[in-house]
Wavefront OBJ file of the C-alpha trace (Angstrom):
o trace
v 49.818 -21.958 -34.794
v 47.801 -23.263 -31.915
v 44.031 -23.133 -32.216
v 41.712 -22.250 -29.367
v 40.807 -25.910 -28.690
v 44.295 -27.170 -29.303
v 43.086 -29.642 -31.933
v 46.267 -29.307 -33.952
v 48.229 -31.138 -31.265
v 48.135 -34.965 -31.173
v 46.672 -36.563 -28.043
v 49.090 -39.114 -26.684
v 47.471 -40.109 -23.450
v 43.752 -40.997 -23.264
v 43.956 -41.127 -19.499
v 45.127 -37.559 -19.423
v 42.141 -36.631 -21.583
v 39.763 -38.259 -19.161
v 41.325 -36.596 -16.136
v 42.124 -33.194 -17.589
v 40.695 -30.248 -15.703
v 39.423 -27.139 -17.452
v 39.049 -23.672 -15.919
v 36.375 -21.053 -16.425
v 35.592 -17.713 -14.780
v 32.954 -17.332 -12.134
v 29.935 -15.039 -12.379
v 31.860 -12.005 -11.318
v 34.512 -12.712 -13.899
v 37.368 -12.214 -11.467
v 38.270 -15.802 -10.519
v 38.963 -18.968 -12.482
v 37.092 -22.077 -11.278
v 38.233 -25.615 -12.152
v 35.757 -28.096 -13.755
v 35.937 -31.379 -15.611
v 34.882 -31.453 -19.268
v 32.104 -33.957 -20.036
v 33.074 -36.442 -22.715
v 30.737 -37.070 -25.644
v 30.026 -40.501 -27.057
v 28.353 -41.093 -30.411
v 25.402 -43.581 -30.430
v 27.029 -45.572 -33.237
v 30.126 -46.189 -31.223
v 28.084 -47.296 -28.231
v 26.124 -49.817 -30.304
v 29.262 -51.265 -31.838
v 30.889 -51.521 -28.473
v 27.964 -53.369 -26.835
v 26.581 -55.555 -29.723
v 25.161 -58.646 -27.996
v 24.517 -60.492 -31.295
v 28.261 -60.924 -31.846
v 28.549 -62.582 -28.454
v 26.066 -65.359 -29.377
v 27.762 -68.657 -30.251
v 27.382 -69.969 -33.797
v 25.729 -73.201 -32.615
v 22.892 -71.275 -30.992
v 22.327 -69.097 -34.078
v 22.332 -72.172 -36.350
v 19.772 -73.852 -34.107
v 17.491 -70.793 -34.332
v 17.897 -70.597 -38.105
v 17.117 -74.304 -38.444
v 13.847 -73.751 -36.607
v 13.084 -70.814 -38.878
v 13.758 -72.764 -42.095
v 11.629 -75.701 -40.955
v 8.660 -73.413 -40.210
v 9.029 -70.965 -43.108
v 5.702 -70.196 -44.761
v 7.170 -68.783 -47.979
v 10.616 -68.296 -49.579
v 10.820 -64.658 -48.432
v 10.769 -65.736 -44.774
v 14.190 -67.290 -45.287
v 15.561 -64.930 -47.945
v 15.111 -61.934 -45.642
v 17.543 -63.570 -43.221
v 20.158 -63.945 -45.956
v 20.014 -60.215 -46.668
v 20.304 -59.096 -43.024
v 24.057 -59.240 -42.436
v 27.143 -61.183 -43.450
v 27.164 -63.387 -40.380
v 23.540 -64.436 -40.754
v 24.084 -65.010 -44.465
v 26.977 -67.377 -43.857
v 25.276 -69.238 -41.002
v 21.931 -69.524 -42.840
v 23.691 -71.335 -45.683
v 24.988 -73.969 -43.279
v 24.133 -77.506 -44.396
v 22.226 -78.207 -41.167
v 19.964 -75.188 -41.715
v 19.321 -75.991 -45.381
v 18.558 -79.637 -44.639
v 15.649 -78.608 -42.357
v 13.873 -76.415 -44.925
v 10.115 -76.902 -45.321
v 8.304 -77.452 -48.617
v 6.888 -73.910 -48.528
v 10.394 -72.508 -48.297
v 10.941 -73.863 -51.824
v 7.571 -72.659 -53.179
v 9.239 -70.612 -55.899
v 6.947 -69.015 -58.472
v 7.615 -69.895 -62.098
v 7.859 -66.215 -63.081
v 10.684 -65.757 -60.533
v 12.721 -68.725 -61.766
v 16.363 -67.812 -62.355
v 19.817 -69.278 -62.264
v 20.269 -68.104 -58.664
v 17.055 -69.914 -57.654
v 18.360 -73.026 -59.396
v 21.657 -72.801 -57.507
v 19.866 -72.334 -54.192
v 17.710 -75.431 -54.742
v 20.797 -77.380 -55.798
v 22.632 -76.234 -52.652
v 19.715 -77.381 -50.474
v 19.501 -80.701 -52.330
v 23.221 -81.280 -51.789
v 22.653 -80.611 -48.070
v 20.265 -83.582 -47.989
v 16.906 -81.778 -47.987
v 14.312 -84.200 -49.408
v 11.862 -81.406 -50.250
v 14.512 -79.596 -52.304
v 15.445 -82.842 -54.070
v 11.819 -83.473 -54.991
v 11.075 -79.901 -56.113
v 14.242 -79.585 -58.185
v 13.734 -83.097 -59.572
v 10.209 -82.259 -60.774
v 11.409 -78.995 -62.344
v 14.299 -80.662 -64.130
v 12.298 -83.671 -65.291
v 9.229 -81.873 -66.651
v 10.205 -78.212 -67.201
v 13.899 -78.296 -68.102
v 13.528 -81.735 -69.791
v 16.589 -83.083 -68.018
v 15.021 -86.505 -67.437
v 17.982 -88.366 -65.957
v 18.980 -85.729 -63.433
v 15.372 -85.063 -62.439
v 14.576 -88.733 -61.900
v 17.746 -89.249 -59.855
v 16.877 -86.310 -57.579
v 13.359 -87.666 -57.037
v 14.855 -91.081 -56.311
v 17.170 -89.478 -53.755
v 14.136 -87.978 -52.015
v 12.245 -91.282 -52.257
v 15.096 -93.094 -50.520
v 14.491 -90.750 -47.575
v 10.817 -91.885 -47.485
v 9.468 -88.749 -49.146
v 5.886 -89.744 -50.035
v 5.253 -87.230 -52.883
v 8.512 -88.300 -54.550
v 7.514 -91.964 -54.302
v 4.132 -91.216 -55.859
v 5.678 -89.116 -58.664
v 8.047 -91.953 -59.501
v 5.050 -94.305 -59.548
v 3.287 -92.048 -62.077
v 6.456 -92.041 -64.208
v 6.530 -95.843 -64.122
v 2.826 -96.151 -64.965
v 3.148 -93.861 -68.000
v 6.697 -94.666 -69.098
v 7.429 -90.922 -68.915
v 10.655 -89.843 -70.550
v 10.739 -92.971 -72.718
v 8.525 -94.991 -75.018
v 5.321 -96.882 -74.409
v 7.349 -100.069 -73.899
v 9.130 -98.477 -70.918
v 6.040 -98.774 -68.735
v 6.587 -100.834 -65.602
v 3.233 -101.378 -63.923
v 4.548 -103.625 -61.164
v 7.168 -101.062 -60.177
v 4.508 -98.346 -60.205
v 2.254 -100.366 -57.894
v 5.168 -101.056 -55.531
v 6.071 -97.360 -55.344
v 2.401 -96.466 -54.825
v 2.121 -98.986 -52.010
v 5.155 -97.475 -50.276
v 3.764 -93.934 -50.609
v 0.344 -95.111 -49.404
v 1.990 -96.699 -46.367
v 3.445 -93.268 -45.567
v -0.050 -91.739 -45.735
v -0.040 -90.121 -49.181
v -3.721 -89.656 -50.101
v -3.304 -89.693 -53.895
v -1.189 -92.846 -53.642
v -3.900 -94.511 -51.541
v -6.500 -93.604 -54.141
v -4.283 -94.773 -57.029
v -3.547 -98.063 -55.305
v -7.240 -98.598 -54.646
v -8.108 -98.165 -58.321
v -5.239 -100.439 -59.366
v -6.588 -103.176 -57.098
v -10.141 -102.677 -58.311
v -9.148 -102.781 -61.999
v -6.354 -105.364 -61.722
v -3.910 -102.812 -63.164
v -0.344 -103.971 -62.468
v -1.524 -106.185 -59.593
v -3.913 -109.075 -59.064
v -7.479 -107.811 -58.974
v -9.035 -107.497 -55.526
v -12.180 -105.384 -55.618
v -12.893 -105.515 -51.878
v -9.340 -104.493 -50.941
v -9.352 -101.738 -53.544
v -12.593 -100.379 -52.181
v -11.115 -100.380 -48.687
v -8.180 -98.266 -49.871
v -10.534 -95.790 -51.554
v -12.592 -95.388 -48.397
v -9.387 -94.961 -46.396
v -8.197 -92.254 -48.817
v -11.484 -90.370 -48.382
v -11.273 -90.682 -44.608
v -7.692 -89.395 -44.573
v -8.680 -86.480 -46.766
v -11.515 -85.535 -44.438
v -9.169 -85.810 -41.435
v -6.651 -83.543 -43.179
v -9.345 -80.925 -43.785
v -10.485 -81.050 -40.166
v -6.906 -80.662 -38.944
v -6.040 -77.810 -41.304
v -5.999 -74.233 -40.118
v -8.261 -73.172 -42.948
v -11.084 -75.385 -41.724
v -11.632 -73.119 -38.733
v -12.633 -70.289 -41.071
v -15.327 -72.400 -42.758
v -18.725 -72.959 -41.250
v -19.221 -76.655 -40.599
v -22.817 -76.398 -41.732
v -21.636 -75.352 -45.209
v -19.895 -78.628 -46.021
v -20.975 -81.207 -43.446
v -24.362 -81.516 -45.141
v -25.991 -84.179 -47.270
v -26.267 -83.316 -50.966
v -27.762 -86.141 -53.069
v -27.099 -84.283 -56.350
v -23.821 -82.795 -57.508
v -23.990 -79.036 -57.868
v -21.630 -77.882 -60.634
v -19.185 -75.231 -59.457
v -18.729 -72.422 -61.939
v -15.633 -71.215 -60.123
v -13.812 -74.529 -60.192
v -10.554 -72.947 -61.296
v -10.132 -71.361 -57.890
v -8.362 -74.194 -56.098
v -8.307 -72.377 -52.757
v -12.095 -72.062 -52.374
v -14.622 -74.572 -51.034
v -15.163 -76.236 -54.422
v -14.035 -79.863 -54.208
v -16.975 -82.140 -53.363
v -14.837 -85.278 -53.482
v -16.610 -86.695 -50.427
v -20.110 -85.800 -51.634
v -20.919 -89.492 -51.959
v -20.247 -89.785 -48.219
v -22.246 -86.679 -47.271
v -19.427 -84.113 -47.159
v -18.440 -81.186 -49.354
v -14.901 -80.309 -48.284
v -12.639 -77.479 -49.491
v -10.233 -78.218 -52.317
v -6.848 -79.505 -51.118
v -3.951 -77.110 -51.458
v -1.763 -77.894 -54.455
v 1.786 -79.023 -53.678
v 4.428 -76.316 -54.365
v 6.100 -78.411 -57.077
v 2.764 -79.029 -58.824
v 1.903 -75.328 -58.591
v 5.247 -74.475 -60.183
v 4.565 -76.859 -63.095
v 1.097 -75.379 -63.628
v 2.474 -71.812 -63.639
v 5.401 -72.774 -65.888
v 3.229 -74.284 -68.627
v 0.517 -71.647 -68.199
v 3.141 -69.141 -69.343
v 3.522 -71.323 -72.465
v -0.251 -71.058 -73.058
v -0.804 -74.577 -71.754
v 1.154 -76.274 -74.549
v 4.199 -78.182 -73.242
v 5.292 -79.123 -76.775
v 4.055 -80.000 -80.266
v 1.207 -82.488 -79.891
v 1.665 -82.760 -76.111
v -1.009 -82.129 -73.479
v -1.215 -81.289 -69.799
v -3.025 -83.346 -67.198
v -6.583 -81.997 -67.064
v -6.648 -81.995 -63.259
v -5.892 -78.387 -62.355
v -3.948 -79.271 -59.222
v -1.455 -81.539 -61.020
v 0.483 -79.632 -63.707
v 2.243 -82.692 -65.192
v 2.786 -82.587 -68.967
v 3.161 -85.412 -71.442
v 6.704 -86.332 -72.451
v 5.531 -88.011 -75.676
v 2.343 -87.999 -77.754
v -0.664 -89.879 -76.347
v 1.148 -90.637 -73.097
v -1.813 -89.808 -70.843
v -5.114 -91.678 -70.933
v -8.228 -89.917 -72.164
v -11.752 -90.140 -70.858
v -13.363 -93.073 -72.686
v -16.755 -91.279 -72.826
v -16.030 -87.773 -74.155
v -12.325 -87.872 -75.020
v -12.070 -84.176 -74.145
v -9.871 -84.569 -71.063
v -6.776 -86.601 -70.255
v -5.089 -87.555 -66.994
v -1.674 -88.703 -65.862
v -3.128 -91.056 -63.236
v -6.332 -92.547 -61.916
v -6.065 -90.393 -58.805
v -6.112 -87.200 -60.893
v -9.077 -88.557 -62.842
v -11.024 -89.288 -59.639
v -10.312 -85.821 -58.238
v -11.210 -84.000 -61.448
v -14.335 -86.151 -61.905
v -15.752 -84.963 -58.573
v -14.440 -81.426 -59.086
v -15.956 -80.624 -62.470
v -15.868 -83.325 -65.134
v -18.897 -85.238 -63.831
v -21.081 -82.281 -64.806
v -19.367 -81.790 -68.190
v -18.785 -85.304 -69.530
v -20.941 -85.924 -72.626
v -20.523 -88.878 -75.039
v -18.980 -87.766 -78.325
v -18.754 -89.991 -81.398
v -15.760 -88.002 -82.665
v -13.585 -89.600 -79.962
v -14.363 -93.070 -81.300
v -13.642 -91.909 -84.865
v -10.230 -90.532 -83.819
v -9.413 -93.767 -82.020
v -10.156 -95.735 -85.201
v -8.059 -93.396 -87.379
v -4.680 -94.307 -86.016
v -4.504 -93.776 -82.286
v -1.873 -96.177 -80.992
v -3.973 -96.953 -77.925
v -1.611 -95.216 -75.535
v -3.916 -92.238 -75.250
v -7.142 -94.065 -74.510
v -8.641 -95.039 -71.211
v -9.152 -98.646 -70.321
v -12.728 -99.811 -69.958
v -12.684 -99.755 -66.165
v -11.535 -96.155 -66.005
v -14.822 -94.758 -67.259
v -16.530 -96.020 -64.092
v -13.609 -95.141 -61.847
v -14.655 -91.555 -61.222
v -17.808 -92.670 -59.444
v -16.009 -94.910 -56.965
l 1 2 3 4 5 6 7 8 9 10 11 12 13 14 15 16 17 18 19 20 21 22 23 24 25 26 27 28 29 30 31 32 33 34 35 36 37 38 39 40 41 42 43 44 45 46 47 48 49 50 51 52 53 54 55 56 57 58 59 60 61 62 63 64 65 66 67 68 69 70 71 72 73 74 75 76 77 78 79 80 81 82 83 84 85 86 87 88 89 90 91 92 93 94 95 96 97 98 99 100 101 102 103 104 105 106 107 108 109 110 111 112 113 114 115 116 117 118 119 120 121 122 123 124 125 126 127 128 129 130 131 132 133 134 135 136 137 138 139 140 141 142 143 144 145 146 147 148 149 150 151 152 153 154 155 156 157 158 159 160 161 162 163 164 165 166 167 168 169 170 171 172 173 174 175 176 177 178 179 180 181 182 183 184 185 186 187 188 189 190 191 192 193 194 195 196 197 198 199 200 201 202 203 204 205 206 207 208 209 210 211 212 213 214 215 216 217 218 219 220 221 222 223 224 225 226 227 228 229 230 231 232 233 234 235 236 237 238 239 240 241 242 243 244 245 246 247 248 249 250 251 252 253 254 255 256 257 258 259 260 261 262 263 264 265 266 267 268 269 270 271 272 273 274 275 276 277 278 279 280 281 282 283 284 285 286 287 288 289 290 291 292 293 294 295 296 297 298 299 300 301 302 303 304 305 306 307 308 309 310 311 312 313 314 315 316 317 318 319 320 321 322 323 324 325 326 327 328 329 330 331 332 333 334 335 336 337 338 339 340 341 342 343 344 345 346 347 348 349 350 351 352 353 354 355 356 357 358 359 360 361 362 363 364 365 366 367 368 369 370 371 372 373 374 375 376 377 378 379 380 381 382 383 384 385 386 387 388 389
């Protein structure tokens, strides 16, 4: 049976449909007038038919995604692209895009760590991204306790002149991390520090300056060491002036002379103006932003209540996050014995940040040292004065 619209009959010729003429009666109802039926198009069909994104070449899309990954301010900036569509997902995982990723793109929070996050970092590291190699190397070495794989990833980043990776390897050499006390290699640590300092790493400059002043792993040269320390302070001040956050801070609040250190009660807030490292030079600059890998370590071990293992301690500098890999690996303050540091740079930063106002001589520290400390946990005589340099 034929319906009124004739929908039961198959349409064989689209051209006939476009050109078919319908008839309807006029106002009087006596005559039939011809007219063409207006065709209807759905909006979905029109979008699919004229999608300009599909006409873009892959090379252009990869170039745009590479720019996005290099300027990403957080992991979600890049992850949102992966969830947009299949084409963007496949092109965003291109090795060229992953190799351009910024350090903030890998700023994964410890509470969000998962196997998929591990695979993503591994994929980026395989693509040749030095930041991913360094971040994954730090996580494997200190958090997952996979020392060999973590050190090799950091070495891969160091080969590509990644300054934080060079400095982290220097700290490992200074402390003999992952091994015994006899695995320390001071000369190798100084060489790695010198390379990182040449690339402009501020902590490496400060560490190298203290090594030269104390004759630690290198021939003592007090004048040259002092020059490196002044250069580290100057670079730090230049970094603060160039940062975007400095524009939100009144210059009169930190470019002032303060002859006495004012203890900061809110020193645990690393993002506030609470790091008077340059107070000896007349400046009170905001605290430097912690590196994403260091922030991950701090969050990881904070979830473990600050105890990385039985008898192990964390570096007392809040912006570091490095744990001990064996007992008494880090050096303690020779005055109070209440704090310990993985490096001289961390000790200098924490001394200006808070410890200068808290350090009080305690006889108990000397008693513990005489009761069987192997000497690996103490601070050499020059380190007690180092914080005031």
